[in-house]
NUTOR-18375 format. One record per residue: residue number from 1; x, y, z of N, C-alpha, C in turn. Coordinates in Angstrom, 2 decimals, decimal comma. Last residue first. Layout:
<atoms>
+-----+---------+---------+---------+---------+---------+---------+---------+---------+---------+
|   n |    n_px |    n_py |    n_pz |   ca_px |   ca_py |   ca_pz |    c_px |    c_py |    c_pz |
+-----+---------+---------+---------+---------+---------+---------+---------+---------+---------+
| NUM |       X |       Y |       Z |       X |       Y |       Z |       X |       Y |       Z |
...
+-----+---------+---------+---------+---------+---------+---------+---------+---------+---------+
</atoms>
This chain:
<atoms>
+-----+---------+---------+---------+---------+---------+---------+---------+---------+---------+
|   n |    n_px |    n_py |    n_pz |   ca_px |   ca_py |   ca_pz |    c_px |    c_py |    c_pz |
+-----+---------+---------+---------+---------+---------+---------+---------+---------+---------+
| 100 |  -21,63 |   -6,63 |    3,34 |  -22,60 |   -7,31 |    4,21 |  -23,00 |   -6,39 |    5,34 |
|  99 |  -20,59 |   -6,54 |    0,04 |  -20,81 |   -5,76 |    1,24 |  -21,87 |   -6,48 |    2,05 |
|  98 |  -18,37 |   -8,91 |   -1,52 |  -19,70 |   -8,37 |   -1,26 |  -19,65 |   -7,47 |   -0,03 |
|  97 |  -16,70 |  -11,00 |   -3,76 |  -16,61 |   -9,79 |   -2,94 |  -18,01 |   -9,25 |   -2,76 |
|  96 |  -15,04 |  -14,04 |   -4,31 |  -16,31 |  -13,30 |   -4,34 |  -16,17 |  -12,15 |   -3,34 |
|  95 |  -12,97 |  -16,08 |   -6,28 |  -13,07 |  -14,95 |   -5,36 |  -14,46 |  -14,35 |   -5,46 |
|  94 |  -11,73 |  -19,27 |   -6,59 |  -12,84 |  -18,39 |   -6,94 |  -12,94 |  -17,33 |   -5,84 |
|  93 |   -8,76 |  -20,75 |   -7,85 |   -9,50 |  -20,14 |   -6,74 |  -10,60 |  -19,25 |   -7,29 |
|  92 |   -7,93 |  -24,03 |   -9,19 |   -7,87 |  -22,57 |   -9,17 |   -8,62 |  -22,06 |   -7,95 |
|  91 |   -8,34 |  -26,72 |   -9,39 |   -7,15 |  -26,25 |   -8,69 |   -6,98 |  -24,74 |   -8,66 |
|  90 |  -10,76 |  -27,44 |  -10,46 |   -9,61 |  -27,48 |  -11,37 |   -8,34 |  -26,88 |  -10,73 |
|  89 |  -12,64 |  -27,04 |   -8,48 |  -12,26 |  -28,42 |   -8,79 |  -11,05 |  -28,51 |   -9,71 |
|  88 |  -11,48 |  -24,26 |   -6,45 |  -12,35 |  -24,87 |   -7,45 |  -11,84 |  -26,26 |   -7,79 |
|  87 |  -11,50 |  -22,76 |   -3,20 |  -10,83 |  -23,55 |   -4,23 |  -11,87 |  -24,13 |   -5,20 |
|  86 |  -12,46 |  -19,42 |   -2,48 |  -12,81 |  -20,83 |   -2,45 |  -12,02 |  -21,58 |   -3,53 |
|  85 |  -12,60 |  -16,61 |   -0,56 |  -11,76 |  -17,32 |   -1,52 |  -12,06 |  -18,80 |   -1,38 |
|  84 |  -14,35 |  -13,59 |   -0,05 |  -14,26 |  -15,03 |    0,17 |  -13,44 |  -15,66 |   -0,94 |
|  83 |  -14,61 |  -10,62 |    1,56 |  -13,92 |  -11,26 |    0,44 |  -13,79 |  -12,73 |    0,78 |
|  82 |  -16,73 |   -8,06 |    2,50 |  -16,39 |   -9,47 |    2,71 |  -15,78 |  -10,03 |    1,43 |
|  81 |  -16,77 |   -5,13 |    4,11 |  -16,49 |   -5,67 |    2,79 |  -15,99 |   -7,09 |    3,00 |
|  80 |  -18,94 |   -3,43 |    6,12 |  -18,08 |   -4,61 |    6,05 |  -17,98 |   -5,05 |    4,60 |
|  79 |  -19,62 |   -0,76 |    8,09 |  -19,49 |   -1,15 |    6,68 |  -18,49 |   -2,29 |    6,61 |
|  78 |  -21,41 |   -1,68 |   11,11 |  -20,31 |   -1,08 |   10,36 |  -20,40 |   -1,44 |    8,89 |
|  77 |  -23,58 |   -3,00 |   12,23 |  -23,17 |   -1,71 |   12,78 |  -22,11 |   -0,99 |   11,97 |
|  76 |  -24,06 |   -5,42 |   11,04 |  -25,22 |   -4,59 |   11,37 |  -24,82 |   -3,17 |   11,76 |
|  75 |  -21,58 |   -6,59 |   10,79 |  -22,28 |   -6,24 |    9,56 |  -23,51 |   -5,37 |    9,82 |
|  74 |  -20,97 |   -7,07 |   13,50 |  -20,20 |   -6,09 |   12,72 |  -20,97 |   -5,64 |   11,49 |
|  73 |  -22,83 |   -9,11 |   14,11 |  -22,85 |   -7,82 |   14,81 |  -22,13 |   -6,74 |   14,01 |
|  72 |  -21,94 |  -11,16 |   12,36 |  -23,29 |  -10,62 |   12,24 |  -23,39 |   -9,24 |   12,90 |
|  71 |  -19,36 |  -11,63 |   13,37 |  -19,52 |  -11,23 |   11,97 |  -20,89 |  -10,58 |   11,76 |
|  70 |  -20,05 |  -12,54 |   15,88 |  -19,34 |  -11,27 |   15,76 |  -19,45 |  -10,74 |   14,34 |
|  69 |  -21,27 |  -14,96 |   15,20 |  -22,03 |  -13,96 |   15,95 |  -21,37 |  -12,58 |   15,88 |
|  68 |  -19,24 |  -16,41 |   13,85 |  -20,39 |  -15,90 |   13,11 |  -21,20 |  -14,84 |   13,87 |
|  67 |  -16,26 |  -16,91 |   13,84 |  -17,01 |  -16,23 |   14,89 |  -18,26 |  -15,60 |   14,26 |
|  66 |  -15,15 |  -17,87 |   11,60 |  -15,09 |  -18,75 |   12,78 |  -15,89 |  -18,19 |   13,95 |
|  65 |  -15,20 |  -15,77 |    9,84 |  -16,31 |  -16,73 |    9,75 |  -16,28 |  -17,75 |   10,89 |
|  64 |  -12,81 |  -14,51 |   10,06 |  -13,90 |  -13,98 |   10,86 |  -15,08 |  -14,95 |   10,87 |
|  63 |  -10,46 |  -15,19 |    8,68 |  -11,15 |  -16,22 |    9,45 |  -12,22 |  -15,65 |   10,39 |
|  62 |   -8,92 |  -12,03 |    8,82 |   -8,95 |  -13,36 |    8,22 |   -9,66 |  -14,30 |    9,20 |
|  61 |   -9,74 |   -8,71 |    8,52 |   -9,82 |   -9,88 |    9,39 |   -9,86 |  -11,15 |    8,57 |
|  60 |   -8,62 |   -5,45 |    8,66 |   -8,79 |   -6,59 |    7,75 |   -8,72 |   -7,84 |    8,63 |
|  59 |   -9,73 |   -2,32 |    9,68 |   -9,33 |   -3,65 |   10,12 |   -9,63 |   -4,67 |    9,02 |
|  58 |   -8,95 |    0,97 |   10,39 |   -9,41 |    0,07 |    9,33 |   -8,86 |   -1,31 |    9,68 |
|  57 |   -9,89 |    3,08 |   13,02 |   -9,03 |    2,01 |   12,55 |   -9,70 |    1,22 |   11,44 |
|  56 |  -11,57 |    4,74 |   14,29 |  -10,43 |    5,36 |   13,62 |   -9,48 |    4,33 |   13,01 |
|  55 |  -13,49 |    3,29 |   15,67 |  -13,90 |    3,99 |   14,44 |  -12,74 |    4,63 |   13,67 |
|  54 |  -13,14 |    0,13 |   16,94 |  -12,46 |    1,43 |   16,91 |  -12,78 |    2,16 |   15,61 |
|  53 |  -14,08 |   -2,45 |   17,00 |  -15,06 |   -1,37 |   17,15 |  -14,44 |    0,02 |   17,09 |
|  52 |  -11,86 |   -4,08 |   16,83 |  -12,87 |   -4,17 |   15,78 |  -13,87 |   -3,02 |   15,82 |
|  51 |  -10,57 |   -3,52 |   19,25 |   -9,99 |   -3,06 |   18,00 |  -11,01 |   -3,07 |   16,86 |
|  50 |  -12,12 |   -4,92 |   21,06 |  -12,08 |   -3,46 |   21,11 |  -11,55 |   -2,88 |   19,81 |
|  49 |  -11,44 |   -7,53 |   20,24 |  -12,82 |   -7,06 |   20,12 |  -12,87 |   -5,54 |   20,15 |
|  48 |   -8,74 |   -7,87 |   20,88 |   -9,12 |   -7,71 |   19,47 |  -10,56 |   -7,24 |   19,29 |
|  47 |   -7,61 |   -8,50 |   23,27 |   -7,89 |   -7,10 |   23,00 |   -8,38 |   -6,83 |   21,59 |
|  46 |   -7,35 |  -11,07 |   24,04 |   -6,26 |  -10,55 |   23,21 |   -6,47 |   -9,07 |   22,86 |
|  45 |   -9,78 |  -11,48 |   25,28 |   -8,57 |  -11,44 |   26,10 |   -7,38 |  -10,86 |   25,34 |
|  44 |  -11,50 |  -11,65 |   23,02 |  -11,60 |  -10,51 |   23,94 |  -10,33 |  -10,37 |   24,78 |
|  43 |  -10,63 |  -14,06 |   21,93 |  -10,65 |  -12,85 |   21,10 |  -10,67 |  -11,61 |   21,99 |
|  42 |  -11,17 |  -15,76 |   24,03 |   -9,78 |  -15,57 |   23,60 |   -9,65 |  -14,30 |   22,76 |
|  41 |  -13,98 |  -15,55 |   24,02 |  -13,23 |  -15,13 |   25,21 |  -11,76 |  -14,90 |   24,86 |
|  40 |  -14,70 |  -16,72 |   21,67 |  -14,86 |  -15,28 |   21,76 |  -14,10 |  -14,73 |   22,97 |
|  39 |  -12,26 |  -19,28 |   20,86 |  -13,48 |  -18,77 |   21,49 |  -13,50 |  -17,25 |   21,46 |
|  38 |   -9,94 |  -20,02 |   19,57 |  -10,97 |  -21,04 |   19,75 |  -12,28 |  -20,50 |   20,30 |
|  37 |   -7,63 |  -18,88 |   17,13 |   -8,46 |  -18,61 |   18,31 |   -9,62 |  -19,59 |   18,37 |
|  36 |   -6,32 |  -19,32 |   14,77 |   -5,91 |  -20,12 |   15,92 |   -6,73 |  -19,86 |   17,18 |
|  35 |   -7,51 |  -17,46 |   12,93 |   -7,57 |  -18,91 |   12,71 |   -7,29 |  -19,73 |   13,97 |
|  34 |   -7,54 |  -14,73 |   12,79 |   -8,24 |  -15,35 |   13,91 |   -8,23 |  -16,88 |   13,87 |
|  33 |   -5,53 |  -12,22 |   12,12 |   -5,70 |  -13,60 |   11,67 |   -6,26 |  -14,39 |   12,86 |
|  32 |   -5,74 |   -8,81 |   11,15 |   -5,95 |   -9,84 |   12,16 |   -6,12 |  -11,20 |   11,51 |
|  31 |   -4,28 |   -5,83 |   10,64 |   -4,54 |   -7,08 |    9,94 |   -4,58 |   -8,18 |   11,01 |
|  30 |   -5,07 |   -2,40 |   10,71 |   -4,75 |   -3,60 |   11,46 |   -5,14 |   -4,83 |   10,65 |
|  29 |   -4,10 |    0,82 |   10,28 |   -4,63 |   -0,32 |    9,54 |   -4,15 |   -1,56 |   10,27 |
|  28 |   -4,71 |    4,17 |   11,26 |   -4,20 |    2,85 |   11,59 |   -4,88 |    1,80 |   10,71 |
|  27 |   -5,47 |    6,63 |   10,06 |   -4,58 |    6,61 |   11,22 |   -3,95 |    5,24 |   11,47 |
|  26 |   -5,67 |    7,74 |    7,01 |   -5,93 |    6,45 |    7,67 |   -4,97 |    6,35 |    8,85 |
|  25 |   -5,35 |   10,63 |    6,83 |   -6,25 |    9,85 |    5,97 |   -6,63 |    8,53 |    6,61 |
|  24 |   -3,61 |   11,50 |    8,79 |   -4,85 |   12,24 |    8,59 |   -5,85 |   11,44 |    7,76 |
|  23 |   -1,27 |   10,07 |    8,72 |   -2,30 |    9,64 |    9,66 |   -3,62 |   10,40 |    9,51 |
|  22 |    0,67 |    9,14 |    6,55 |   -0,26 |   10,26 |    6,54 |   -1,44 |    9,90 |    7,43 |
|  21 |    1,90 |    6,83 |    6,93 |    2,78 |    8,00 |    6,97 |    1,94 |    9,27 |    6,96 |
|  20 |    0,21 |    4,47 |    8,98 |    0,24 |    5,31 |    7,79 |    1,22 |    6,46 |    7,99 |
|  19 |    1,18 |    1,39 |   10,21 |    0,99 |    2,81 |   10,50 |    1,16 |    3,60 |    9,22 |
|  18 |   -0,14 |   -1,68 |   10,84 |    0,48 |   -0,88 |    9,79 |    0,17 |    0,58 |   10,10 |
|  17 |    0,20 |   -4,57 |   12,78 |   -0,23 |   -3,17 |   12,70 |    0,56 |   -2,46 |   11,61 |
|  16 |   -1,07 |   -7,81 |   13,01 |   -0,01 |   -6,95 |   12,49 |   -0,58 |   -5,55 |   12,36 |
|  15 |   -2,00 |  -10,48 |   15,13 |   -2,21 |   -9,12 |   14,65 |   -0,92 |   -8,52 |   14,11 |
|  14 |   -1,34 |  -13,03 |   15,79 |   -2,76 |  -12,69 |   15,73 |   -2,99 |  -11,37 |   15,03 |
|  13 |    1,12 |  -14,76 |   13,85 |    0,75 |  -13,76 |   14,85 |   -0,74 |  -13,49 |   14,73 |
|  12 |    1,74 |  -16,27 |   11,73 |    2,05 |  -16,84 |   13,04 |    1,78 |  -15,84 |   14,17 |
|  11 |    0,64 |  -14,63 |    9,62 |    0,41 |  -16,07 |    9,68 |    0,67 |  -16,67 |   11,05 |
|  10 |    0,58 |  -11,94 |    8,96 |    0,31 |  -12,31 |   10,34 |    0,15 |  -13,81 |   10,55 |
|   9 |    3,32 |  -10,93 |    6,87 |    2,05 |  -11,63 |    7,02 |    1,83 |  -12,00 |    8,47 |
|   8 |    4,76 |   -7,59 |    6,88 |    4,78 |   -9,03 |    6,65 |    3,40 |   -9,63 |    6,84 |
|   7 |    4,76 |   -4,85 |    7,02 |    5,10 |   -5,58 |    8,24 |    5,22 |   -7,09 |    8,00 |
|   6 |    5,43 |   -1,82 |    5,25 |    5,08 |   -3,24 |    5,23 |    5,57 |   -3,92 |    6,51 |
|   5 |    4,03 |    1,38 |    5,77 |    5,20 |    0,53 |    5,90 |    4,77 |   -0,93 |    6,00 |
|   4 |    2,29 |    3,23 |    3,38 |    2,20 |    2,37 |    4,56 |    3,42 |    1,49 |    4,59 |
|   3 |    2,36 |    4,60 |    0,99 |    2,32 |    5,38 |    2,22 |    2,23 |    4,57 |    3,49 |
|   2 |    0,63 |    2,17 |   -0,85 |    1,41 |    3,38 |   -0,86 |    1,26 |    4,14 |    0,46 |
|   1 |    0,84 |   -1,17 |    0,00 |    0,00 |    0,00 |    0,00 |    0,89 |    1,24 |    0,00 |
+-----+---------+---------+---------+---------+---------+---------+---------+---------+---------+
</atoms>
């Protein structure tokens, strides 16, 4: 992303933070990977629930579908762009993008 310092992939971390060089436009961009979390309590203990509700933060979440009740709450209160990636029978990937 232009104007944002790269941090790598959060594959082995729950969260990566990206700070904008121009905080006036996007103060903070957070990338969360929820795959290894087992419960909403773990999500809350890690401080990630508060982060999801921060109006000054743009958050990209992998594996939000593991927490359908949170996904539903977010979609009712915020603008959520959902990107789904599914493997196809010929070894390719199908992408679908929707607002929920």
